[in-house]
Short mmCIF file of the C-alpha atoms (twelve columns), coordinates in Angstrom:
data_MODEL
# 
_entry.id   MODEL 
# 
loop_
_atom_site.group_PDB 
_atom_site.id 
_atom_site.type_symbol 
_atom_site.label_atom_id 
_atom_site.label_alt_id 
_atom_site.label_comp_id 
_atom_site.label_asym_id 
_atom_site.label_seq_id 
_atom_site.Cartn_x 
_atom_site.Cartn_y 
_atom_site.Cartn_z 
_atom_site.pdbx_PDB_model_num 
ATOM 1   C CA . MET A 1   135.119 -318.233 151.288 1 
ATOM 2   C CA . PHE A 2   135.582 -318.716 155.010 1 
ATOM 3   C CA . LYS A 3   139.058 -318.243 156.437 1 
ATOM 4   C CA . ALA A 4   139.702 -320.235 159.598 1 
ATOM 5   C CA . ALA A 5   141.756 -318.948 162.527 1 
ATOM 6   C CA . ASN A 6   144.783 -320.867 161.257 1 
ATOM 7   C CA . GLY A 7   144.490 -319.146 157.875 1 
ATOM 8   C CA . GLU A 8   142.981 -322.159 156.099 1 
ATOM 9   C CA . GLU A 9   140.468 -321.213 153.422 1 
ATOM 10  C CA . ILE A 10  137.262 -323.244 153.281 1 
ATOM 11  C CA . PHE A 11  135.162 -323.427 150.123 1 
ATOM 12  C CA . VAL A 12  131.492 -323.124 151.068 1 
ATOM 13  C CA . ILE A 13  128.443 -324.222 149.076 1 
ATOM 14  C CA . ASP A 14  125.098 -323.346 150.637 1 
ATOM 15  C CA . ALA A 15  122.974 -326.197 149.288 1 
ATOM 16  C CA . HIS A 16  119.582 -324.877 150.365 1 
ATOM 17  C CA . ILE A 17  118.505 -321.302 149.654 1 
ATOM 18  C CA . ALA A 18  115.323 -319.694 148.336 1 
ATOM 19  C CA . LEU A 19  114.156 -316.439 146.798 1 
ATOM 20  C CA . TRP A 20  110.482 -316.272 147.724 1 
ATOM 21  C CA . ASP A 21  107.463 -314.009 147.464 1 
ATOM 22  C CA . GLY A 22  105.149 -314.441 150.434 1 
ATOM 23  C CA . SER A 23  103.775 -310.896 150.230 1 
ATOM 24  C CA . PRO A 24  100.056 -310.152 150.649 1 
ATOM 25  C CA . GLU A 25  99.950  -309.115 146.977 1 
ATOM 26  C CA . ASN A 26  100.977 -312.630 145.957 1 
ATOM 27  C CA . GLN A 27  98.708  -314.544 148.322 1 
ATOM 28  C CA . VAL A 28  95.694  -316.384 146.921 1 
ATOM 29  C CA . ASN A 29  94.036  -317.048 150.281 1 
ATOM 30  C CA . GLN A 30  94.649  -317.126 154.034 1 
ATOM 31  C CA . HIS A 31  96.884  -320.169 153.629 1 
ATOM 32  C CA . GLY A 32  99.522  -318.017 151.952 1 
ATOM 33  C CA . GLU A 33  99.702  -315.836 155.062 1 
ATOM 34  C CA . GLU A 34  99.656  -318.859 157.376 1 
ATOM 35  C CA . PHE A 35  102.573 -320.432 155.531 1 
ATOM 36  C CA . ILE A 36  104.900 -317.413 155.512 1 
ATOM 37  C CA . SER A 37  103.927 -316.589 159.105 1 
ATOM 38  C CA . CYS A 38  104.991 -320.088 160.184 1 
ATOM 39  C CA . PHE A 39  108.315 -319.582 158.402 1 
ATOM 40  C CA . TYR A 40  108.744 -316.365 160.350 1 
ATOM 41  C CA . ASP A 41  108.061 -318.138 163.645 1 
ATOM 42  C CA . TYR A 42  110.983 -320.486 162.927 1 
ATOM 43  C CA . HIS A 43  113.096 -317.440 162.065 1 
ATOM 44  C CA . LYS A 44  112.212 -315.594 165.304 1 
ATOM 45  C CA . ASN A 45  112.542 -318.565 167.622 1 
ATOM 46  C CA . LEU A 46  115.874 -319.909 166.378 1 
ATOM 47  C CA . SER A 47  117.834 -316.810 165.287 1 
ATOM 48  C CA . PRO A 48  120.196 -314.632 167.331 1 
ATOM 49  C CA . SER A 49  118.509 -311.329 168.181 1 
ATOM 50  C CA . GLU A 50  120.975 -309.351 166.068 1 
ATOM 51  C CA . ASN A 51  119.980 -311.359 162.992 1 
ATOM 52  C CA . LEU A 52  116.221 -310.889 163.207 1 
ATOM 53  C CA . TRP A 53  114.393 -309.414 160.209 1 
ATOM 54  C CA . ASP A 54  111.184 -307.418 160.339 1 
ATOM 55  C CA . TYR A 55  108.165 -309.301 159.048 1 
ATOM 56  C CA . GLU A 56  107.536 -307.097 156.013 1 
ATOM 57  C CA . LYS A 57  111.033 -307.687 154.644 1 
ATOM 58  C CA . PHE A 58  110.846 -311.394 155.500 1 
ATOM 59  C CA . ARG A 59  107.702 -311.875 153.405 1 
ATOM 60  C CA . LYS A 60  109.382 -310.443 150.313 1 
ATOM 61  C CA . PHE A 61  113.066 -309.557 150.191 1 
ATOM 62  C CA . THR A 62  115.038 -308.551 147.108 1 
ATOM 63  C CA . PRO A 63  117.482 -310.465 144.909 1 
ATOM 64  C CA . GLU A 64  120.084 -307.923 146.030 1 
ATOM 65  C CA . ASP A 65  119.393 -308.857 149.665 1 
ATOM 66  C CA . LEU A 66  120.010 -312.493 148.811 1 
ATOM 67  C CA . VAL A 67  123.293 -311.885 146.992 1 
ATOM 68  C CA . ASN A 68  124.549 -309.703 149.829 1 
ATOM 69  C CA . ASP A 69  123.496 -312.062 152.635 1 
ATOM 70  C CA . VAL A 70  124.581 -315.325 151.012 1 
ATOM 71  C CA . ILE A 71  127.591 -314.472 148.826 1 
ATOM 72  C CA . VAL A 72  129.032 -311.088 149.824 1 
ATOM 73  C CA . ASN A 73  128.701 -311.388 153.619 1 
ATOM 74  C CA . GLY A 74  127.617 -314.995 154.061 1 
ATOM 75  C CA . TYR A 75  130.880 -316.802 153.163 1 
ATOM 76  C CA . ALA A 76  129.155 -318.917 150.491 1 
ATOM 77  C CA . ASP A 77  131.190 -319.284 147.324 1 
ATOM 78  C CA . MET A 78  128.208 -320.929 145.658 1 
ATOM 79  C CA . ALA A 79  124.582 -321.593 146.537 1 
ATOM 80  C CA . ILE A 80  121.782 -323.809 145.254 1 
ATOM 81  C CA . PHE A 81  118.176 -322.666 144.830 1 
ATOM 82  C CA . GLN A 82  115.575 -325.164 146.074 1 
ATOM 83  C CA . PRO A 83  112.203 -323.823 144.836 1 
ATOM 84  C CA . VAL A 84  108.749 -324.631 146.203 1 
ATOM 85  C CA . PHE A 85  105.721 -323.652 144.125 1 
ATOM 86  C CA . LEU A 86  102.688 -323.698 146.495 1 
ATOM 87  C CA . THR A 87  100.379 -322.466 143.739 1 
ATOM 88  C CA . ASP A 88  97.284  -323.271 145.805 1 
ATOM 89  C CA . PHE A 89  98.459  -320.547 148.202 1 
ATOM 90  C CA . TYR A 90  100.223 -318.017 145.935 1 
ATOM 91  C CA . LYS A 91  99.457  -316.400 142.569 1 
ATOM 92  C CA . LYS A 92  103.000 -316.692 141.283 1 
ATOM 93  C CA . PRO A 93  105.058 -319.613 142.583 1 
ATOM 94  C CA . PHE A 94  106.297 -318.982 146.126 1 
ATOM 95  C CA . GLY A 95  109.752 -319.896 144.798 1 
ATOM 96  C CA . ASP A 96  109.950 -318.996 141.104 1 
ATOM 97  C CA . ILE A 97  112.428 -320.948 138.989 1 
ATOM 98  C CA . GLU A 98  112.487 -318.246 136.311 1 
ATOM 99  C CA . GLU A 99  113.391 -315.568 138.880 1 
ATOM 100 C CA . ASN A 100 116.104 -317.806 140.312 1 
ATOM 101 C CA . ASN A 101 117.653 -318.207 136.890 1 
ATOM 102 C CA . LYS A 102 117.958 -314.462 136.469 1 
ATOM 103 C CA . LEU A 103 120.465 -314.521 139.328 1 
ATOM 104 C CA . VAL A 104 122.204 -317.546 137.831 1 
ATOM 105 C CA . LYS A 105 122.802 -315.565 134.641 1 
ATOM 106 C CA . LYS A 106 123.692 -312.329 136.419 1 
ATOM 107 C CA . HIS A 107 126.314 -313.965 138.643 1 
ATOM 108 C CA . PRO A 108 127.968 -316.754 136.620 1 
ATOM 109 C CA . GLY A 109 129.407 -319.581 138.658 1 
ATOM 110 C CA . ARG A 110 127.793 -318.473 141.902 1 
ATOM 111 C CA . PHE A 111 124.343 -320.044 141.789 1 
ATOM 112 C CA . ILE A 112 122.790 -323.327 140.716 1 
ATOM 113 C CA . SER A 113 119.066 -323.276 140.004 1 
ATOM 114 C CA . ASN A 114 117.229 -326.506 140.698 1 
ATOM 115 C CA . GLY A 115 113.797 -327.351 139.378 1 
ATOM 116 C CA . SER A 116 110.840 -329.125 140.893 1 
ATOM 117 C CA . PHE A 117 108.109 -331.548 139.961 1 
ATOM 118 C CA . ASP A 118 104.769 -332.737 141.268 1 
ATOM 119 C CA . PRO A 119 103.702 -336.217 140.099 1 
ATOM 120 C CA . ARG A 120 100.057 -335.144 140.260 1 
ATOM 121 C CA . ASP A 121 100.731 -333.114 137.089 1 
ATOM 122 C CA . GLY A 122 100.848 -336.323 135.047 1 
ATOM 123 C CA . GLU A 123 102.115 -336.191 131.465 1 
ATOM 124 C CA . ARG A 124 102.135 -332.391 131.461 1 
ATOM 125 C CA . GLY A 125 104.645 -332.388 134.307 1 
ATOM 126 C CA . LEU A 126 106.954 -334.797 132.499 1 
ATOM 127 C CA . LYS A 127 107.061 -332.331 129.603 1 
ATOM 128 C CA . TYR A 128 107.838 -329.556 132.070 1 
ATOM 129 C CA . LEU A 129 110.821 -331.543 133.359 1 
ATOM 130 C CA . GLU A 130 112.084 -331.778 129.792 1 
ATOM 131 C CA . TYR A 131 111.689 -328.004 129.462 1 
ATOM 132 C CA . LEU A 132 113.630 -327.379 132.690 1 
ATOM 133 C CA . LYS A 133 116.491 -329.524 131.471 1 
ATOM 134 C CA . ALA A 134 116.523 -328.052 127.971 1 
ATOM 135 C CA . LYS A 135 116.277 -324.378 129.009 1 
ATOM 136 C CA . HIS A 136 117.984 -324.279 132.403 1 
ATOM 137 C CA . ASN A 137 120.058 -327.502 132.421 1 
ATOM 138 C CA . VAL A 138 118.837 -328.313 135.929 1 
ATOM 139 C CA . GLN A 139 120.886 -330.878 137.826 1 
ATOM 140 C CA . GLY A 140 118.455 -331.369 140.667 1 
ATOM 141 C CA . VAL A 141 114.867 -330.977 141.806 1 
ATOM 142 C CA . LYS A 142 113.262 -330.018 145.102 1 
ATOM 143 C CA . LEU A 143 110.203 -332.069 146.095 1 
ATOM 144 C CA . TYR A 144 107.550 -330.997 148.581 1 
ATOM 145 C CA . THR A 145 105.470 -334.073 149.270 1 
ATOM 146 C CA . ALA A 146 103.011 -332.239 151.538 1 
ATOM 147 C CA . GLU A 147 102.054 -329.558 149.014 1 
ATOM 148 C CA . TRP A 148 98.300  -329.160 148.586 1 
ATOM 149 C CA . ARG A 149 96.608  -329.530 145.212 1 
ATOM 150 C CA . GLY A 150 92.884  -328.978 145.507 1 
ATOM 151 C CA . SER A 151 91.462  -331.865 147.522 1 
ATOM 152 C CA . SER A 152 94.832  -333.655 147.535 1 
ATOM 153 C CA . LYS A 153 96.887  -332.945 150.635 1 
ATOM 154 C CA . GLY A 154 100.128 -334.481 149.446 1 
ATOM 155 C CA . TYR A 155 101.713 -337.420 147.640 1 
ATOM 156 C CA . LYS A 156 104.235 -340.166 148.347 1 
ATOM 157 C CA . LEU A 157 107.539 -341.143 146.787 1 
ATOM 158 C CA . THR A 158 106.092 -344.647 146.483 1 
ATOM 159 C CA . ASP A 159 103.261 -343.504 144.185 1 
ATOM 160 C CA . GLU A 160 103.364 -344.954 140.663 1 
ATOM 161 C CA . TRP A 161 103.521 -341.515 139.049 1 
ATOM 162 C CA . THR A 162 106.366 -340.430 141.313 1 
ATOM 163 C CA . GLN A 163 108.395 -343.392 140.120 1 
ATOM 164 C CA . ARG A 164 107.734 -342.385 136.513 1 
ATOM 165 C CA . TYR A 165 109.052 -338.905 137.295 1 
ATOM 166 C CA . LEU A 166 112.146 -340.285 139.001 1 
ATOM 167 C CA . GLU A 167 112.839 -342.464 135.974 1 
ATOM 168 C CA . LYS A 168 112.459 -339.385 133.765 1 
ATOM 169 C CA . CYS A 169 114.941 -337.526 135.975 1 
ATOM 170 C CA . LEU A 170 117.513 -340.272 135.505 1 
ATOM 171 C CA . GLU A 171 116.870 -340.281 131.752 1 
ATOM 172 C CA . LEU A 172 117.446 -336.508 131.592 1 
ATOM 173 C CA . GLY A 173 120.517 -336.570 133.841 1 
ATOM 174 C CA . ILE A 174 118.792 -334.837 136.757 1 
ATOM 175 C CA . LYS A 175 120.433 -336.926 139.457 1 
ATOM 176 C CA . ASN A 176 120.007 -334.910 142.659 1 
ATOM 177 C CA . ILE A 177 116.604 -335.296 144.293 1 
ATOM 178 C CA . HIS A 178 116.209 -332.905 147.235 1 
ATOM 179 C CA . ILE A 179 113.156 -333.777 149.346 1 
ATOM 180 C CA . HIS A 180 111.655 -331.824 152.236 1 
ATOM 181 C CA . LYS A 181 111.310 -334.394 154.979 1 
ATOM 182 C CA . GLY A 182 111.241 -332.348 158.117 1 
ATOM 183 C CA . PRO A 183 109.074 -330.122 160.276 1 
ATOM 184 C CA . THR A 184 105.629 -329.261 159.047 1 
ATOM 185 C CA . ILE A 185 104.633 -325.740 158.042 1 
ATOM 186 C CA . THR A 186 101.121 -324.430 158.645 1 
ATOM 187 C CA . PRO A 187 98.698  -325.414 157.134 1 
ATOM 188 C CA . LEU A 188 100.420 -328.481 155.603 1 
ATOM 189 C CA . ASN A 189 99.994  -331.930 157.122 1 
ATOM 190 C CA . ARG A 190 102.824 -333.306 159.239 1 
ATOM 191 C CA . ASP A 191 102.362 -336.921 158.129 1 
ATOM 192 C CA . ALA A 192 102.821 -335.972 154.460 1 
ATOM 193 C CA . PHE A 193 106.467 -335.196 155.262 1 
ATOM 194 C CA . ASP A 194 107.118 -338.619 156.825 1 
ATOM 195 C CA . VAL A 195 110.434 -340.219 155.759 1 
ATOM 196 C CA . ALA A 196 109.148 -343.795 155.363 1 
ATOM 197 C CA . ASP A 197 108.714 -343.563 151.578 1 
ATOM 198 C CA . VAL A 198 112.375 -342.602 151.090 1 
ATOM 199 C CA . ASP A 199 113.413 -346.231 151.600 1 
ATOM 200 C CA . GLN A 200 111.648 -347.664 148.559 1 
ATOM 201 C CA . ALA A 201 112.418 -344.689 146.325 1 
ATOM 202 C CA . ALA A 202 116.141 -344.950 147.059 1 
ATOM 203 C CA . SER A 203 116.145 -348.733 146.569 1 
ATOM 204 C CA . LEU A 204 114.362 -348.538 143.222 1 
ATOM 205 C CA . ASN A 205 116.528 -345.698 141.909 1 
ATOM 206 C CA . PRO A 206 120.196 -346.402 142.717 1 
ATOM 207 C CA . GLY A 207 121.324 -343.990 139.997 1 
ATOM 208 C CA . LEU A 208 119.829 -341.021 141.825 1 
ATOM 209 C CA . ASN A 209 121.024 -339.142 144.903 1 
ATOM 210 C CA . PHE A 210 118.336 -338.500 147.520 1 
ATOM 211 C CA . ILE A 211 119.230 -335.478 149.639 1 
ATOM 212 C CA . ILE A 212 116.761 -335.510 152.520 1 
ATOM 213 C CA . GLU A 213 116.439 -331.909 153.572 1 
ATOM 214 C CA . HIS A 214 116.147 -331.374 157.323 1 
ATOM 215 C CA . CYS A 215 117.222 -335.053 157.688 1 
ATOM 216 C CA . GLY A 216 113.712 -336.120 158.648 1 
ATOM 217 C CA . LEU A 217 113.334 -334.019 161.801 1 
ATOM 218 C CA . PRO A 218 111.508 -334.737 164.039 1 
ATOM 219 C CA . ARG A 219 111.938 -338.305 162.721 1 
ATOM 220 C CA . LEU A 220 115.728 -338.467 162.947 1 
ATOM 221 C CA . GLU A 221 115.869 -342.068 164.131 1 
ATOM 222 C CA . ASP A 222 113.707 -343.297 161.247 1 
ATOM 223 C CA . PHE A 223 115.848 -341.368 158.787 1 
ATOM 224 C CA . CYS A 224 119.115 -342.760 160.156 1 
ATOM 225 C CA . TRP A 225 117.908 -346.369 159.975 1 
ATOM 226 C CA . ILE A 226 116.961 -345.837 156.327 1 
ATOM 227 C CA . ALA A 227 120.102 -343.925 155.365 1 
ATOM 228 C CA . THR A 228 122.488 -346.468 156.868 1 
ATOM 229 C CA . GLN A 229 121.062 -349.061 154.437 1 
ATOM 230 C CA . GLU A 230 120.553 -346.852 151.383 1 
ATOM 231 C CA . LYS A 231 123.947 -345.475 150.378 1 
ATOM 232 C CA . ASN A 232 122.412 -343.003 147.909 1 
ATOM 233 C CA . VAL A 233 120.623 -341.171 150.748 1 
ATOM 234 C CA . TYR A 234 122.167 -337.974 152.134 1 
ATOM 235 C CA . ALA A 235 121.362 -335.729 155.106 1 
ATOM 236 C CA . GLY A 236 120.659 -332.053 154.432 1 
ATOM 237 C CA . LEU A 237 121.314 -329.861 157.477 1 
ATOM 238 C CA . SER A 238 118.926 -326.994 156.777 1 
ATOM 239 C CA . VAL A 239 116.679 -326.492 159.847 1 
ATOM 240 C CA . VAL A 240 119.204 -328.553 161.851 1 
ATOM 241 C CA . MET A 241 121.828 -325.789 161.724 1 
ATOM 242 C CA . PRO A 242 120.144 -323.041 163.807 1 
ATOM 243 C CA . PHE A 243 119.893 -325.338 166.822 1 
ATOM 244 C CA . ILE A 244 123.630 -324.738 167.146 1 
ATOM 245 C CA . HIS A 245 122.580 -321.385 168.667 1 
ATOM 246 C CA . THR A 246 119.449 -322.141 170.695 1 
ATOM 247 C CA . ARG A 247 120.101 -325.787 171.605 1 
ATOM 248 C CA . PRO A 248 123.820 -326.588 171.158 1 
ATOM 249 C CA . ARG A 249 123.558 -329.899 173.032 1 
ATOM 250 C CA . TYR A 250 120.637 -330.942 170.821 1 
ATOM 251 C CA . PHE A 251 122.621 -329.945 167.727 1 
ATOM 252 C CA . ALA A 252 125.553 -332.022 168.963 1 
ATOM 253 C CA . GLU A 253 123.289 -335.039 169.414 1 
ATOM 254 C CA . ILE A 254 121.874 -334.688 165.904 1 
ATOM 255 C CA . ILE A 255 125.200 -334.206 164.114 1 
ATOM 256 C CA . SER A 256 126.848 -337.047 166.039 1 
ATOM 257 C CA . GLU A 257 123.981 -339.404 165.182 1 
ATOM 258 C CA . LEU A 258 124.364 -338.507 161.512 1 
ATOM 259 C CA . LEU A 259 128.110 -339.086 161.653 1 
ATOM 260 C CA . TYR A 260 127.557 -342.416 163.405 1 
ATOM 261 C CA . TRP A 261 124.892 -343.809 161.069 1 
ATOM 262 C CA . LEU A 262 125.833 -342.310 157.697 1 
ATOM 263 C CA . ASP A 263 129.447 -341.069 157.668 1 
ATOM 264 C CA . GLU A 264 131.093 -337.717 157.051 1 
ATOM 265 C CA . ASP A 265 130.685 -337.969 153.249 1 
ATOM 266 C CA . ARG A 266 126.870 -337.887 153.224 1 
ATOM 267 C CA . ILE A 267 126.095 -334.782 155.315 1 
ATOM 268 C CA . ILE A 268 125.427 -331.488 153.516 1 
ATOM 269 C CA . PHE A 269 125.291 -327.888 154.738 1 
ATOM 270 C CA . GLY A 270 122.289 -325.708 153.957 1 
ATOM 271 C CA . SER A 271 121.255 -322.468 155.626 1 
ATOM 272 C CA . ASP A 272 117.606 -322.505 154.510 1 
ATOM 273 C CA . TYR A 273 118.023 -318.841 153.610 1 
ATOM 274 C CA . ALA A 274 116.104 -316.618 154.100 1 
ATOM 275 C CA . ILE A 275 114.769 -318.251 157.234 1 
ATOM 276 C CA . TRP A 276 118.366 -318.006 158.461 1 
ATOM 277 C CA . GLU A 277 121.462 -316.298 157.096 1 
ATOM 278 C CA . PRO A 278 124.516 -318.474 156.411 1 
ATOM 279 C CA . LYS A 279 127.050 -316.078 158.011 1 
ATOM 280 C CA . TRP A 280 126.259 -316.726 161.659 1 
ATOM 281 C CA . LEU A 281 125.513 -320.401 161.059 1 
ATOM 282 C CA . ILE A 282 128.924 -320.979 159.468 1 
ATOM 283 C CA . GLU A 283 130.782 -318.991 162.117 1 
ATOM 284 C CA . LYS A 284 129.197 -320.998 164.921 1 
ATOM 285 C CA . PHE A 285 129.688 -324.291 163.071 1 
ATOM 286 C CA . ILE A 286 133.393 -323.688 162.465 1 
ATOM 287 C CA . ASN A 287 133.916 -323.014 166.187 1 
ATOM 288 C CA . PHE A 288 131.651 -325.816 167.408 1 
ATOM 289 C CA . GLU A 289 133.054 -328.896 169.142 1 
ATOM 290 C CA . LEU A 290 131.213 -332.027 170.180 1 
ATOM 291 C CA . PRO A 291 130.952 -332.561 173.956 1 
ATOM 292 C CA . GLU A 292 133.420 -335.166 175.150 1 
ATOM 293 C CA . ASP A 293 130.766 -337.586 176.405 1 
ATOM 294 C CA . ILE A 294 129.011 -337.602 173.026 1 
ATOM 295 C CA . LYS A 295 132.306 -338.205 171.230 1 
ATOM 296 C CA . GLN A 296 133.037 -341.142 173.497 1 
ATOM 297 C CA . GLU A 297 129.586 -342.668 173.156 1 
ATOM 298 C CA . THR A 298 129.297 -342.407 169.360 1 
ATOM 299 C CA . GLY A 299 132.970 -342.648 168.429 1 
ATOM 300 C CA . THR A 300 132.587 -339.567 166.234 1 
ATOM 301 C CA . ASP A 301 134.307 -336.212 166.049 1 
ATOM 302 C CA . LEU A 302 133.619 -332.974 164.232 1 
ATOM 303 C CA . THR A 303 137.132 -332.198 163.030 1 
ATOM 304 C CA . MET A 304 138.000 -329.380 160.642 1 
ATOM 305 C CA . GLY A 305 138.356 -331.962 157.885 1 
ATOM 306 C CA . VAL A 306 134.820 -333.180 158.527 1 
ATOM 307 C CA . LYS A 307 133.514 -329.610 158.619 1 
ATOM 308 C CA . LYS A 308 135.104 -328.879 155.232 1 
ATOM 309 C CA . LYS A 309 133.332 -331.873 153.734 1 
ATOM 310 C CA . ILE A 310 129.988 -330.827 155.175 1 
ATOM 311 C CA . LEU A 311 130.347 -327.158 154.178 1 
ATOM 312 C CA . GLY A 312 131.127 -327.792 150.540 1 
ATOM 313 C CA . GLU A 313 133.059 -330.848 149.460 1 
ATOM 314 C CA . ASN A 314 130.194 -333.356 149.737 1 
ATOM 315 C CA . ILE A 315 127.661 -331.404 147.683 1 
ATOM 316 C CA . ALA A 316 130.384 -330.428 145.194 1 
ATOM 317 C CA . ARG A 317 130.902 -334.112 144.489 1 
ATOM 318 C CA . LEU A 318 127.189 -334.672 143.787 1 
ATOM 319 C CA . TYR A 319 127.019 -331.711 141.413 1 
ATOM 320 C CA . GLY A 320 130.294 -332.441 139.649 1 
ATOM 321 C CA . ILE A 321 131.990 -329.280 140.911 1 
ATOM 322 C CA . ASP A 322 135.791 -329.283 140.850 1 
ATOM 323 C CA . ILE A 323 136.484 -326.953 143.763 1 
ATOM 324 C CA . GLU A 324 139.999 -325.951 142.695 1 
ATOM 325 C CA . LYS A 325 138.843 -325.117 139.181 1 
ATOM 326 C CA . GLN A 326 135.831 -323.308 140.570 1 
ATOM 327 C CA . LYS A 327 138.088 -321.141 142.740 1 
ATOM 328 C CA . GLU A 328 139.994 -320.074 139.635 1 
ATOM 329 C CA . ILE A 329 136.808 -319.300 137.734 1 
ATOM 330 C CA . LEU A 330 135.352 -317.214 140.546 1 
ATOM 331 C CA . TRP A 331 138.483 -315.370 141.584 1 
ATOM 332 C CA . ASN A 332 139.717 -314.605 138.084 1 
ATOM 333 C CA . SER A 333 136.404 -313.496 136.657 1 
ATOM 334 C CA . LYS A 334 135.735 -309.763 136.619 1 
ATOM 335 C CA . LYS A 335 132.048 -310.601 137.003 1 
ATOM 336 C CA . ALA A 336 132.557 -312.479 140.267 1 
ATOM 337 C CA . VAL A 337 130.700 -311.094 143.271 1 
ATOM 338 C CA . ARG A 338 133.206 -309.702 145.794 1 
# 
């Protein structure tokens, strides 16, 4: 819980975190090292110096690190795991759903564990979705359209099999589809993260919520033109957030464009932990104000009410979280993380 200068308490849900294993022991080939090294470059280049991790810890941190950084010190009342498998690069999944769910059980009410699917898995993958719903009651999935599978270097949301998976998600009540549509990560292909296929997927599946992680960067304009038409498309701010430190004017331009094209109800906070820690991101965001010329040009403003929506209220609505009831559950439970 973040307490503002005026004493107002703000319920925070970090909608994009990961517990990963990028260690040499888990790498299948050089691509595993390339991938985690690229993550670390983003971490080094966009983090304050006092928040830099050493590379060994970054490749494989502990569940205790995560709980401490996100919940205990990071202001997040809740957080959502967004796993990525990358099994062509790593022996065990880079982000392991089963490991995530251990934290869900250990800290009731604090974490939500999403699943994932890859339409190239065919019928077997549809059965796996059923398993995820039956065992873990997943409410969302994280998709990584640029993930490599043998000779395949990615897939599209417009593929026939992807549509079958989306229909299965709706059937199972998995309504929140988080999709990485942002910067590329070595050695994945940039074009496989293009946002163009979001348009058709959102149109064909009005019963699903499409949370576009990283809001399409560096294709922000394309994303905004799609999202203004498709009202079930949302902007995830992971990767966007750290620019508040290194490029505050650039951050202001991005957030004002999102407010202009979408509205304040379809923008969602995510730290992208452990690339960045939520604590410093939230502190800077709470204190951030749009430059006057940008406010005048776009007719937008980043008021405290808007910030509260972005930091928790918008994603709470998508996941059916009653914030006032959740406060009672967390604060009254002896098992709550303090």
